[in-house]
C-alpha positions, 0 to 999 in steps of 0.5 A: 690610599686607605691603606697608606692613610691607616699606616700613617695614623698607626705610626702617629698614634703609638701608645704612650706608656702611662706612669704608674698610679703611685707615681702619678699620685706622688707627682700630684702631691709634689705639685698640689700639696701645700708645702706650709702644711706639710712642713708644719706637720713634719715639725710636729712629728705627724706621720705624713705618710699615713696622712697622705694614704688615708687622707691626702686631700687635707694636704691639698687644701688652703688656708690651713692652720696647722701651727695655730691648731697645735698651739691651742692644743698645747695651751690646753695641756696636750703634749707633743706626742698627743698633738702628733697623735691627734693630727695624724688620726684626724688631719682635718683639724688643721683646716678648722679656723682657730676662732671656731676652735675656740668656740668649740672648746668653750662649748665642751668646757661647760660640760668638762670638769677641766681641760686635762680631761678635754684633751683626753677626749679630743685624743680619743674622739677628735672628729667629735671636737673638730666639727663644722661651725654650722653645728655650734648653735645646735650643740649649744641648745642640746648641751642646755637641754641635757643640763636641764635634765640634771644629767651628770656632766660626765654622761653628757660629755660621753654623749658628745664624744661618742654620738656627736651627731645627736648634738649637731642636729636640732634639739627638738629631735633629742627632746622627742626621744627623751620624752618617749623613753621617759614616758615608756618608763613611767607607763611601765610603773617606773618611779619618778624619783628613780627616773633621772638615774635610770635615764643616765644609765641608759644613755651611758650604756648606749649613747646612739639610742638617741638617734633611734626613731621613737617608733622602734621603742613602741614597736618592741614593747607591743611585740613583747606585750604580745608574747606575754610579758606583763607591765612589771616584766616589761619594766624589768627588761627595759631596765636591763636592756637599757640602751640596747632596747632600741637596737632590737626589732620585732622580726629578729626577736621573733626568730631568736625566740622561736630558735631558743624555745626549740632548742631548749624545748621549753613552754612559752611561759618557761622561755619568758622566765629565761629571758627575764634572767638573761634578756641578752638572749633577745638580741643575739642572732640565731647563728650566735646562739647556735654556736654557743649552745653547741659549745656548751653541750660539747663541754658536757654541760647539760641543757638543764644547767644552761636554763638554770643559768642562762646568762652563761649564753652572754660569754663567747664559746672561746671564753667558756672553753678557757674558763672550763679548763682553768677550772678543771686544772683545779679539780672543779667538774663543771658538768656536776657543779653550778655554772655561775663560777663561769659567769661575769667579767674576766675580773668576776671570774678571777675572783671566783676562781681565786675563791674556789682555789682558796677553799680547795687549798685551805685545810678543814678545821675539825672542832672535835679532833684532838690538838697535837701537843708538843711532847 
């Protein structure tokens, strides 16, 4: 009897072939997608397949304001291709209530010079513009606070675009971090008259500095002071490192300093001098420094040359090798010359390289040589 029951169950419970995952997802799309949203996005030349792949949940939502959002962007001066790009990269925008977007526009226009620039910001940072309406009060308060510091409007715009989290949180948190930075600057001997410019540069270079705990800054300075850096030297490092000073931590700096000292074979005093000329050494991990030291030495550059121009360590090995080959092709031997010609941005190098090439091509004028006269 048990055997017959088992046979009966086996016959009744034959496995059912499941639909492949991609077919199931397509079936789900056909049934659950908001067709008005899909059609409106098609009309705007939005890449629907990309939206489905990356953020398909947006197409399932209702209500959606696709046409209204597109019209608002158009009225701000956005072209059709720009609107399509914005909605492809950030389709969540169509879920924002038009009134909410108008409020956002009003907030952003208080720091943006004109609508054209605002459209450019939205194109690059759509998620920063299309945010929750629950953040509007915090955004308004933070904008007012940074304006009270007399910061440049473009700096505030960059902060809002690059680090929107710092504007969606209570203003008191930003006030605390800015006060910590200002206090550190003044405590190290920075001049009051230059503090606004210094703060603007710091925030421009690393907008995320505001999101760091104030304790990080204090811990880093205590560590560097224990390593023998004087107050004026700490101010120099703070000014050179700018926003990246909060990206450091004592443990990583300790390892980096120890590795650099062992590799270079210098004293602590000499190492401090090298760090003051190239503060970036503080935040490069040991693996990065090892690769760059090895690459320079393999190219025939001496350790003495590196310590004379330590900023060459800010360049990747690939960039250094390319520039050395360029110089070698013009007869410049980097092993006996200065490394300063390697330094700087691509534009800086091209200018130095151009001057070097002109000096080699230009004939030398000998003031005592007789002039050739026509017969």
